[in-house]
C-alpha positions in Angstrom: 0.0 0.0 0.0 3.0 2.3 -0.2 2.0 3.3 -3.7 -1.5 4.5 -2.5 -0.1 6.3 0.5 2.4 8.2 -1.7 -0.3 9.1 -4.2 -2.6 10.3 -1.4 0.2 12.4 0.1 0.6 14.1 -3.3 -3.1 14.6 -3.9 -3.7 16.0 -0.4 -1.0 18.6 -1.0 -2.7 19.4 -4.3 0.4 18.6 -6.4 0.0 17.4 -9.9 2.0 14.3 -10.9 4.4 16.4 -13.2 5.2 18.8 -10.4 5.8 16.1 -7.9 8.1 14.2 -10.3 10.0 17.4 -10.7 10.4 17.9 -6.9 11.5 14.2 -6.6 13.8 14.5 -9.6 12.3 11.6 -11.4 10.3 11.3 -14.6 6.5 11.6 -14.5 6.1 8.2 -16.1 8.3 6.6 -13.4 6.3 8.3 -10.7 3.0 7.2 -12.3 4.3 3.6 -12.4 5.1 3.8 -8.7 1.7 5.3 -7.7 -0.1 2.6 -9.7 1.9 -0.1 -7.9 3.6 -1.3 -11.1 7.1 -0.5 -9.6 8.5 -0.7 -6.1 9.5 2.5 -4.5 13.0 2.8 -3.1 13.9 4.0 0.3 15.8 6.9 -1.3 12.6 8.0 -3.0 10.6 7.7 0.2 13.2 10.0 1.8 12.7 12.5 -1.0 8.9 12.3 -0.4 9.5 12.9 3.3 11.6 16.0 2.5 8.9 17.4 0.2 6.2 16.9 2.7 8.3 17.9 5.7 7.8 14.6 7.5 9.9 11.5 8.3 10.3 8.4 6.1 9.2 6.3 9.0 5.9 8.3 9.2 5.2 7.6 5.5 6.1 3.9 6.0 4.0 3.6 9.1 1.0 5.2 7.4 1.4 2.9 4.4 1.6 -0.2 6.6 -1.7 0.8 8.3 -3.5 0.9 4.9 -3.0 -2.8 4.3 -6.2 -4.9 4.0 -5.2 -7.1 6.9 -4.3 -4.2 9.3 -6.3 -4.2 12.5 -6.6 -2.1 15.6 -7.3 1.5 16.4 -4.3 2.9 14.4 -5.3 0.9 11.3 -8.9 2.0 11.6 -7.8 5.6 11.9 -5.5 5.3 8.9 -8.3 3.8 6.8 -10.6 6.7 7.8 -7.9 9.2 6.8 -7.5 7.5 3.5 -11.3 7.6 2.9 -11.2 11.3 3.8 -8.3 12.0 1.4 -10.0 10.0 -1.4 -13.1 12.2 -0.9 -11.0 15.3 -1.1 -9.6 14.0 -4.4 -13.0 13.2 -5.7 -14.4 16.6 -4.7 -11.5 18.4 -6.3 -12.0 16.5 -9.6 -15.7 17.4 -9.6 -15.1 21.1 -9.0 -12.7 21.5 -11.9 
């Protein structure tokens, strides 16, 4: 679920894929492949994400772990609620454009 977590971080911060790729110093097509789950994301790239979003790599990884289908407990429930919220923001933003 790292791919979905990274995509949601980008969407929440209202960054287009091209702009995010520029900030990460990767190609837009490469970033798209990562966000779709077709490529594995490297720790180095997660560190770049963390810098862009002013957080820690461990926070990004912890958030992505809690998104897993088999995650349980309060933290997992909260993470799933946050994901739903972020997905609604994404949907609402697309509808208003």
